[in-house]
N, C-alpha and C positions, 0 to 999 in steps of 0.2 A: 590886336587880340593877345593877351598875355598868356604865359605858359599854363597857369591854372585853368583858364578858360579852354585852352586847347585840350588839356587832359580831361576836363569835364565833358566836353563835346565828344571826344574820342570814346570814352568809356560808356557814355550814354548810347552812342551808336552801336557799340558791341552788345550792350545789354538788351537792345531791341530785338536782336536775333540770337537768343541764347543757344538754341539747338545748333544753328549753323556755326556759331562761334566754337562750340564744343567739338563739332565734327571737324572743323578746320584745325583745331588743336590736336586732334587724335593722332595724326601722323607724327607730330613733334613728340607727343607723349610716348608713343610706341618706340620711336627712335631713341629718345633719351633713356628710356627704361632698358632698351636692348643694349645700348652702349655700356651703361653702368653694370648690368648683369654680366655681359660678356667679359668686360675688363675684370670684374670681381672674381669670376670663375677662373679666368686665365691667370690672374695674379695668384689666386689661391693654389692653382695647380703648379705654378712655378715655385712657390714657397714649399709646397709639399715635395716636389722633386728634389729641391735643395736639401730638405731635411732627410729624405730617404738616401740621397747620395752621401750626406754626412754620416748616415747610419751604417754605411759600408764599413766604417772603422776609422782608425787613425793613420793617416799618411799611407793609405793602402796602395800596393802595387800588385797587379794580378797578371800571372803568366798563363796564357792559353796555348794549347797545342795548335800549330798553324797547319795550313794545307801542305800535303806532301804528295809525291807522285810514285806510283808503283806500276811499272810497265807503261801502258797507255792510259791507265786510269788515274784521274786526279781526284783526290779526296778533299772535301771542304774542311774548313777549320773545325776541329773538335771530333771529326770522324775517326781519325787515328791519332795516337799520341806517342811521343817519344819522351815525354816528361816522366821522371821516376822519382821515387823517394830520395834516392841519392842526390838528385839535382837539388832538392830542397835543403838537404843536410849540407851539401857543399856550398850552396849560396850563402847559408848562414855562417859558414866558416871562412869563406873567401871574399865576401863583399862587405867591406867595413861600413857602408852606408845603410845596410840592412840590419834592423834590430831584431825582428821576429820573422819566422818563415814557417810555413806548414804545407805539406802536400795535401791534396784533397782528392778523395775518391768517393763517388756517389752511386748509389743504387736506388731504384724506385721499387718498393715492395709493400706487401700487406703487413700491418702490425696488429697483433692480436693481444687483447687483455681480457681474460675471462670471456664473457659472451659478446664483447664489443670488438670491432675491428675497424681499421682505418688504413687507407692506402696513402703512403707519403714517401718522402725522400729521406734516405738515411745517408748522412755525410760522415765520412771518416776523416779525422783531422788530428793534429797534434794538440797538446794542451795550450800551446801558444795562440791557438785560434781565438781564445777569449780576449787577449790583448790586441790582436790584429783587427778583429771585427768590433772591438769595444762592446762585447755582448756579455754582460754579467748574467748571473743566475738569479732568479727570483727566490728560489728555495733550493737547499741542497748545496752541492759543490761540483766543480769540474772533475774529470778524471785526472790522474796523475801520470807522470812519466813512467812510473812502474806499471800502471795499467796499460800504457802504450807498448812497453817492451814485452810484456807477458800476453799481449792480445786478450786482455780481460773483457769479458762479456758484460760491460756496463754501458749505460747510455744516459743522455739528457734529452728531455722531451721539450719541443716547442709548445707554446701556449695552445695553439689550435689542436695539436695531437693530444695533449693532456686533457683538454676539454672534451674531445670526442671519445676518448677511451675511458676516462674516469669521471666525467661530468664537470660542469663549470665550477670553478672554485676549489676543486679537489687538489690535494697535495699528495701525489702518489709516490713519495719517497720510500724506497725499499720494496716497491711492488715489482713484479716480474712481468715482462711482456715477451711475446713470441715474435721473433723476426726470422722468417724462413725456417721455422721449426727449431730455432735455437733460443734458449732462454736468456734474456738480458735483464739485468737488475737496473732499475731506475734510481740514479743517484742525484738527480737534480732536474729542475724545471727552469728553462730559460726565461729571462725577462722578455716581455713583448716588444717586437720590432715593428709590427704593423705591416702595411703593404710596401712592396718595393716600388722603385720608380717606373717599372714596367707593369705594375698592377698585380704582381704575384704576392702571395701571402708568405712573408718571411717566417712566420711562426708555424707554418706547416712543415716541420722538419724534425728529424731526430739526429743528435750528435753522438758519435761513438769514437773510440780510439781508431786511428788510421789503420794500424796493423790488423785490428779485429775485422773491420769492414773489408779491407783488401783481401785478407786470407780466407775469411769464413763466409763472406757474402758476395763480393764482387768476383773473386777468383781471377785476378789480373795482377801483372807485375808493374803496370803503369799507373800514373796519377792522371785524373781528369784535368787538373789545373793546379797551380801553386798560388798561395796567398802569401804576401810578404808585407812588412811594414817598415818604412824608412825611419831612421833615428830622429828625424824632425821634418817639418813641412818643407824647409829649405833644401833638405837632402833628397827629396823625392826624385828629382831629375838625375842626380848623381847615382842613386840606387838603380834607376832604370838603365843607365849606361853601364854600370858595373854588372848587373844581371845579364844584359844583352851580350856584352863582351865575354863574360864567363861561360854562358851557355853555348855561344858559337864555338869557343875553344873546346869545351867538354863534348859537344856533339860532332866535333871534327868537321866543321863546315869551312869550305874554302872561301877565299875573298869574293869569288864570283857567284857563290851559291847564296840563295835567299835564306832567311831565317826559317827554321822549322818550328817556330814558336812566335807568339805575339805578346808583347808587354803593354799593358794598359794601366793607366793611373786613375785615381779618384778624380783628379782635375779634368782629365780628358772626358771621362764619363759625364761629369757634371756639366761641362761646356756643351757637349752634344745634346744632352737632355734639355738644358736651358735654352739653347738655340731653337730646338724643336718646339718647346713650349711658347717661346716668344713669337715664332712664326704662326702658330695656331691662334694665339691671342690676337695678333695683328689681323689675321684673316677674319676672325669672328667680329672684331671691332669694326673692320671695314664693311662687312656685310650689314652690321647694325647701323653704321653711319649712312648707308644708302636709304634707310628708313627716314632719317632726318632730312635728307635731300628731297625725298618724295613728299615729306610733310611741308617743306618749304615751297615746293611747287603748288601744293594745295593752298597754302596761304596766298601766294601770288594770284592763283586762279580766283579765289573768293574775293580778294581785294579788287581785282579787275571788275568782277561782277558788282561789287559795292560801288565802285566809281561810276559804273554805268547807271545803276539804280539811283544814285544820288547826284546825278549831273545837274539837275535843276537846283538842288540844295546848294551845290557848290557855286552855281551862278549867282544865287541870292546872296551868299556870304561875300563873294567878291564885289557884288554891286553895292553892298553897305560898308565896304572898306577893307575887307580881308585881303591880304596880299598872297601871292603865289607861295611864298615861304611858309605862311600860316597853314595853308591847305596841305603843303608838302609835309610839314611837321605833324599835322593831325593824322594823316594816313600812315605815316611812318610809325607814330605812336600806337596806332591801332594794330599794325602788323607786328610791332615789337611786343605789345601787350599779349597778343595771341601766342606768340612764340615763347615768351617768358612764363606765362601761365601754364602752357603745355610743358615747359621745362621743369617747373616746380612739381607738377603732378607726375611727370615722368621720373623725376628723381625719387619720389616717394615709392612709386611703383617698382622702379629698378631695385631699390634697397629691399623692398618686400619680396620681390621675385628671387633675389640672390639668397636671402635667408630661407625662403621656401625650398629652393633647390638644395641648399645645404642640409636642411632638416630631412628632406625626403630621400635624397640620393646619397647622403653622407659625404658629399663633396666639400672640400675646403674652399671657402671664399674669403677674399680680402677686399673690403670696400674702403678705398682710400679717398681722402678729401680731394686729392688731385683729380681722380676720375670723375667725381661729382662736379667739381669746378670746370673741368674740361667739357663735359657733356652740357652743362648749363651755358657756358660761354659759346659753345658751338650752336646751341639753340638760338641764342641772341643774335649771333652773326647770321644765321639762316634767316631769321625774321627781318633783319635790316636789308640783307642782300635781295631776298625775294620780294620784300615790300617796297623797295626803292622804285622799281619801274611803275607799279600802279600809282604810287604817291606822286611821282613825277608827271605821270599822265594827267592826274587830277589837277596838279598845280598849273599845268600848261593849257587848261581849258580856256577858251575864249568866253568871257562873261556873257556877252550878248547871245552867242550861240547856245550857251548853257541855259540861259533863261528861256530860250525858244524850245528847248528839248522837251518832248512829250514822252 
């Protein structure tokens, strides 16, 4: 029996039971579709995280207030702060690897513009914030050093705030907004940054001079954190060391005392986020792969039933000259055909599902040829692996006993 005859007989056998063949493929279809969809969503999420981390700015170094102790009470990071505006100024002057630096003070409050109002975060920063965060304006301009020194009541609106207060597409330059009953002049609208890596809306923010927010809104002498930017990507680690050493000296910390601040870099944040995304992607892909194994078990089950149903047919083929290898090849081709056909349908369904999820949920997806090839190859391996035992069982049938089978 030549190869063409084996293929012809195999496909004719599958065609006789179309519904059963489709139901057998269903596990493979769902498994392949799930693998492709999960990998596409996971890869899309990973790329989105990388873009958002990159959106933090250029060579960013962030200094957070760390835990401190007062009596028997221990405060968590961020609950108390010893970071001040002078820390930022001195870092800029004393740390050669630091190019830009700004203290940050933040308050959450209601913003009013005419009949509209919106609750958002107001961030007080230096003009250097634009370079540190690489956050240009869409219209208008940033405030100046003079605005900072004089605590001018001027501000820039994020896209979300501008849209909710003045309507989508509006350019509210020169408009006045009320922040805690104080009038602030809008001098610019920030370019859109989208969502952060943690799912927060970066555009739901108002930027104002640090002195203005600190003195007139927050009423504090401390900064919530410090933003700094190294002179180059290679100088980030040097900047971290310089900032750490300088702040320990400035805060009068002894060698045995822990830091009362925490320094984090863009790279560290990106590595943590990327590791988390990869773990979730692997978990989702593993769960989806279980569907492929279940589909393979279904193929083996149906092939065993097929061998039993066609025992007499197998005996007749062997009696007229078919060898065990021919029978083995025939049943392996049937199992592989079911698996590959299910794989093809699964690929189409997986791509469609990924696009559907992207359109409905606005999630980024990345469908790579590698994921399609991997899922398709896995389907083929499943077909061969789970089809081998039924095929081997058919090939080892005794022709005489097979002819007697009723």
